[in-house]
FIKOLZA-1660 file (N, C-alpha, C; in steps of 0.1 Angstrom, whole numbers, plus 5000, padded with zeros to 4 digits):
% residues 108
   i   px   py   pz ch aa at
   1 9117 5625 4617  A  M  N
   1 9107 5634 4621  A  M CA
   1 9101 5622 4634  A  M  C
   2 9093 5635 4639  A  I  N
   2 9081 5627 4645  A  I CA
   2 9071 5632 4651  A  I  C
   3 9057 5625 4652  A  I  N
   3 9048 5626 4647  A  I CA
   3 9040 5627 4662  A  I  C
   4 9030 5635 4667  A  N  N
   4 9035 5644 4683  A  N CA
   4 9013 5641 4681  A  N  C
   5 9008 5631 4694  A  T  N
   5 8994 5634 4691  A  T CA
   5 8991 5636 4707  A  T  C
   6 8981 5644 4708  A  I  N
   6 8973 5650 4711  A  I CA
   6 8957 5646 4718  A  I  C
   7 8954 5635 4721  A  K  N
   7 8933 5632 4719  A  K CA
   7 8931 5637 4735  A  K  C
   8 8918 5643 4731  A  I  N
   8 8916 5651 4742  A  I CA
   8 8904 5647 4735  A  I  C
   9 8894 5652 4753  A  K  N
   9 8881 5647 4763  A  K CA
   9 8877 5663 4758  A  K  C
  10 8865 5669 4759  A  L  N
  10 8867 5681 4769  A  L CA
  10 8857 5682 4780  A  L  C
  11 8850 5690 4789  A  L  N
  11 8842 5690 4796  A  L CA
  11 8828 5690 4793  A  L  C
  12 8824 5687 4793  A  P  N
  12 8808 5689 4788  A  P CA
  12 8806 5704 4787  A  P  C
  13 8803 5706 4775  A  D  N
  13 8798 5723 4768  A  D CA
  13 8810 5733 4769  A  D  C
  14 8824 5726 4763  A  K  N
  14 8837 5734 4763  A  K CA
  14 8842 5725 4755  A  K  C
  15 8832 5726 4743  A  S  N
  15 8839 5721 4729  A  S CA
  15 8842 5741 4723  A  S  C
  16 8835 5744 4721  A  K  N
  16 8834 5761 4715  A  K CA
  16 8845 5765 4719  A  K  C
  17 8849 5770 4735  A  E  N
  17 8867 5774 4740  A  E CA
  17 8872 5770 4733  A  E  C
  18 8873 5757 4736  A  L  N
  18 8886 5753 4734  A  L CA
  18 8892 5751 4717  A  L  C
  19 8879 5748 4711  A  S  N
  19 8882 5751 4698  A  S CA
  19 8887 5756 4696  A  S  C
  20 8887 5775 4696  A  Q  N
  20 8890 5790 4689  A  Q CA
  20 8899 5792 4697  A  Q  C
  21 8909 5780 4709  A  T  N
  21 8920 5781 4719  A  T CA
  21 8928 5779 4699  A  T  C
  22 8925 5765 4699  A  I  N
  22 8932 5764 4692  A  I CA
  22 8927 5769 4671  A  I  C
  23 8925 5772 4670  A  F  N
  23 8915 5788 4653  A  F CA
  23 8930 5797 4664  A  F  C
  24 8931 5799 4669  A  A  N
  24 8936 5810 4676  A  A CA
  24 8948 5811 4674  A  A  C
  25 8960 5800 4679  A  V  N
  25 8972 5793 4677  A  V CA
  25 8973 5787 4667  A  V  C
  26 8969 5777 4658  A  I  N
  26 8978 5771 4652  A  I CA
  26 8980 5777 4640  A  I  C
  27 8984 5788 4632  A  D  N
  27 8987 5790 4622  A  D CA
  27 8999 5794 4623  A  D  C
  28 8997 5798 4638  A  S  N
  28 9012 5803 4640  A  S CA
  28 9023 5797 4650  A  S  C
  29 9011 5781 4654  A  I  N
  29 9027 5771 4656  A  I CA
  29 9027 5767 4641  A  I  C
  30 9021 5759 4629  A  R  N
  30 9022 5759 4612  A  R CA
  30 9034 5767 4611  A  R  C
  31 9040 5778 4617  A  K  N
  31 9050 5788 4614  A  K CA
  31 9058 5786 4619  A  K  C
  32 9057 5775 4636  A  E  N
  32 9071 5771 4638  A  E CA
  32 9084 5762 4625  A  E  C
  33 9096 5760 4634  A  K  N
  33 9107 5758 4625  A  K CA
  33 9099 5743 4624  A  K  C
  34 9102 5739 4619  A  G  N
  34 9109 5726 4619  A  G CA
  34 9089 5719 4616  A  G  C
  35 9084 5720 4620  A  C  N
  35 9067 5723 4614  A  C CA
  35 9060 5718 4600  A  C  C
  36 9063 5704 4598  A  L  N
  36 9069 5699 4590  A  L CA
  36 9047 5704 4585  A  L  C
  37 9034 5701 4601  A  S  N
  37 9020 5701 4595  A  S CA
  37 9014 5700 4609  A  S  C
  38 8999 5706 4610  A  Y  N
  38 9001 5708 4624  A  Y CA
  38 8982 5705 4627  A  Y  C
  39 8972 5695 4629  A  N  N
  39 8959 5700 4624  A  N CA
  39 8953 5696 4633  A  N  C
  40 8937 5698 4631  A  F  N
  40 8931 5698 4645  A  F CA
  40 8918 5690 4640  A  F  C
  41 8915 5678 4641  A  Y  N
  41 8904 5667 4643  A  Y CA
  41 8886 5675 4650  A  Y  C
  42 8875 5673 4653  A  Q  N
  42 8870 5666 4653  A  Q CA
  42 8863 5658 4653  A  Q  C
  43 8860 5654 4663  A  D  N
  43 8847 5640 4663  A  D CA
  43 8832 5643 4656  A  D  C
  44 8832 5634 4645  A  R  N
  44 8816 5637 4640  A  R CA
  44 8808 5627 4653  A  R  C
  45 8810 5621 4655  A  E  N
  45 8798 5612 4664  A  E CA
  45 8799 5613 4682  A  E  C
  46 8814 5629 4683  A  D  N
  46 8810 5629 4694  A  D CA
  46 8817 5643 4698  A  D  C
  47 8812 5653 4697  A  E  N
  47 8821 5670 4693  A  E CA
  47 8829 5672 4707  A  E  C
  48 8824 5664 4718  A  N  N
  48 8837 5668 4728  A  N CA
  48 8853 5655 4724  A  N  C
  49 8851 5648 4717  A  N  N
  49 8870 5644 4713  A  N CA
  49 8869 5645 4704  A  N  C
  50 8884 5660 4711  A  L  N
  50 8895 5667 4696  A  L CA
  50 8911 5655 4693  A  L  C
  51 8913 5661 4689  A  L  N
  51 8925 5650 4681  A  L CA
  51 8936 5656 4675  A  L  C
  52 8945 5664 4683  A  L  N
  52 8957 5673 4674  A  L CA
  52 8974 5668 4670  A  L  C
  53 8972 5667 4656  A  I  N
  53 8985 5659 4650  A  I CA
  53 8997 5669 4643  A  I  C
  54 9008 5669 4647  A  G  N
  54 9014 5679 4645  A  G CA
  54 9024 5669 4645  A  G  C
  55 9034 5668 4628  A  E  N
  55 9045 5667 4622  A  E CA
  55 9055 5674 4623  A  E  C
  56 9068 5672 4632  A  W  N
  56 9082 5688 4631  A  W CA
  56 9096 5672 4625  A  W  C
  57 9099 5684 4622  A  D  N
  57 9115 5678 4613  A  D CA
  57 9126 5672 4624  A  D  C
  58 9128 5674 4631  A  M  N
  58 9135 5671 4644  A  M CA
  58 9133 5678 4654  A  M  C
  59 9133 5666 4667  A  Q  N
  59 9128 5666 4679  A  Q CA
  59 9136 5676 4685  A  Q  C
  60 9149 5684 4679  A  E  N
  60 9151 5698 4684  A  E CA
  60 9138 5707 4686  A  E  C
  61 9133 5712 4673  A  D  N
  61 9121 5719 4670  A  D CA
  61 9102 5713 4674  A  D  C
  62 9107 5702 4677  A  L  N
  62 9095 5702 4687  A  L CA
  62 9103 5698 4700  A  L  C
  63 9115 5701 4707  A  D  N
  63 9111 5701 4724  A  D CA
  63 9107 5720 4721  A  D  C
  64 9116 5730 4707  A  N  N
  64 9112 5746 4709  A  N CA
  64 9097 5748 4711  A  N  C
  65 9091 5740 4705  A  H  N
  65 9073 5742 4706  A  H CA
  65 9070 5741 4719  A  H  C
  66 9073 5727 4723  A  L  N
  66 9061 5726 4740  A  L CA
  66 9072 5732 4747  A  L  C
  67 9081 5745 4740  A  R  N
  67 9091 5755 4749  A  R CA
  67 9087 5768 4753  A  R  C
  68 9076 5762 4738  A  S  N
  68 9070 5780 4733  A  S CA
  68 9055 5783 4744  A  S  C
  69 9053 5799 4739  A  T  N
  69 9045 5806 4744  A  T CA
  69 9028 5797 4735  A  T  C
  70 9036 5797 4724  A  T  N
  70 9022 5794 4724  A  T CA
  70 9017 5775 4725  A  T  C
  71 9028 5772 4727  A  F  N
  71 9021 5756 4736  A  F CA
  71 9015 5764 4748  A  F  C
  72 9020 5763 4757  A  S  N
  72 9019 5771 4770  A  S CA
  72 9002 5773 4769  A  S  C
  73 8993 5787 4760  A  V  N
  73 8984 5788 4763  A  V CA
  73 8977 5774 4761  A  V  C
  74 8979 5762 4743  A  L  N
  74 8972 5755 4743  A  L CA
  74 8970 5742 4755  A  L  C
  75 8983 5739 4762  A  R  N
  75 8981 5735 4780  A  R CA
  75 8971 5740 4784  A  R  C
  76 8971 5757 4790  A  G  N
  76 8967 5760 4798  A  G CA
  76 8953 5761 4790  A  G  C
  77 8945 5761 4780  A  A  N
  77 8932 5754 4779  A  A CA
  77 8925 5737 4775  A  A  C
  78 8940 5737 4774  A  M  N
  78 8930 5722 4783  A  M CA
  78 8934 5715 4788  A  M  C
  79 8941 5723 4802  A  N  N
  79 8941 5719 4814  A  N CA
  79 8925 5726 4815  A  N  C
  80 8922 5734 4813  A  L  N
  80 8916 5746 4824  A  L CA
  80 8898 5735 4814  A  L  C
  81 8903 5728 4803  A  L  N
  81 8889 5728 4797  A  L CA
  81 8879 5716 4789  A  L  C
  82 8893 5703 4793  A  S  N
  82 8891 5690 4786  A  S CA
  82 8898 5677 4803  A  S  C
  83 8897 5669 4800  A  T  N
  83 8900 5660 4812  A  T CA
  83 8921 5657 4804  A  T  C
  84 8925 5656 4818  A  P  N
  84 8939 5649 4816  A  P CA
  84 8942 5644 4793  A  P  C
  85 8956 5655 4788  A  P  N
  85 8948 5652 4774  A  P CA
  85 8957 5636 4775  A  P  C
  86 8959 5632 4767  A  E  N
  86 8969 5617 4759  A  E CA
  86 8974 5618 4749  A  E  C
  87 8991 5620 4756  A  I  N
  87 9002 5630 4746  A  I CA
  87 9008 5621 4745  A  I  C
  88 9009 5620 4727  A  K  N
  88 9021 5604 4724  A  K CA
  88 9030 5613 4716  A  K  C
  89 9041 5613 4713  A  F  N
  89 9061 5614 4707  A  F CA
  89 9058 5599 4700  A  F  C
  90 9066 5599 4684  A  N  N
  90 9058 5590 4681  A  N CA
  90 9075 5591 4663  A  N  C
  91 9084 5583 4675  A  V  N
  91 9093 5590 4652  A  V CA
  91 9098 5580 4648  A  V  C
  92 9098 5586 4634  A  V  N
  92 9096 5582 4621  A  V CA
  92 9109 5574 4621  A  V  C
  93 9113 5564 4618  A  S  N
  93 9124 5565 4611  A  S CA
  93 9122 5557 4595  A  S  C
  94 9111 5556 4587  A  Y  N
  94 9110 5551 4579  A  Y CA
  94 9099 5557 4572  A  Y  C
  95 9097 5560 4562  A  K  N
  95 9083 5569 4550  A  K CA
  95 9088 5564 4538  A  K  C
  96 9067 5561 4540  A  A  N
  96 9074 5560 4521  A  A CA
  96 9064 5562 4522  A  A  C
  97 9048 5561 4505  A  G  N
  97 9041 5567 4500  A  G CA
  97 9032 5553 4496  A  G  C
  98 9030 5564 4479  A  T  N
  98 9021 5553 4472  A  T CA
  98 9035 5537 4460  A  T  C
  99 9037 5547 4466  A  E  N
  99 9051 5529 4460  A  E CA
  99 9048 5515 4466  A  E  C
 100 9048 5517 4483  A  A  N
 100 9048 5505 4491  A  A CA
 100 9031 5504 4493  A  A  C
 101 9025 5512 4490  A  L  N
 101 9008 5506 4490  A  L CA
 101 9006 5497 4472  A  L  C
 102 9014 5498 4463  A  K  N
 102 9018 5496 4453  A  K CA
 102 9025 5482 4450  A  K  C
 103 9037 5481 4458  A  A  N
 103 9044 5468 4459  A  A CA
 103 9036 5456 4472  A  A  C
 104 9027 5459 4478  A  A  N
 104 9024 5459 4487  A  A CA
 104 9011 5453 4479  A  A  C
 105 9005 5452 4471  A  R  N
 105 8997 5445 4463  A  R CA
 105 9001 5443 4450  A  R  C
 106 9013 5441 4446  A  G  N
 106 9017 5432 4433  A  G CA
 106 9017 5442 4424  A  G  C
 107 9011 5455 4427  A  E  N
 107 9010 5469 4406  A  E CA
 107 9020 5467 4406  A  E  C
 108 9037 5470 4411  A  L  N
 108 9050 5471 4402  A  L CA
 108 9049 5472 4387  A  L  C
% end
């Protein structure tokens, strides 16, 4: 699994425009092959700080997304309405859930 994060610092008074673009494309992104989840967050203390988090099944799926028209629209909006975003890709080789929490706390 690959986790993609995009931290965005908007230019002043551009929150509405970029948010509208994200809402216009997010459902389409979520339907792309290999997209496990794609979410949008806005900082409650500073509305100019946004975060996109995508989870992708395989590198090929993420690569297809990054080449897509949908991502091009999103990237274009970010280029016009924000400072250069901080983009990261993290490959996850191990996943655990509640069982790892319980094991760490000695609750098994």
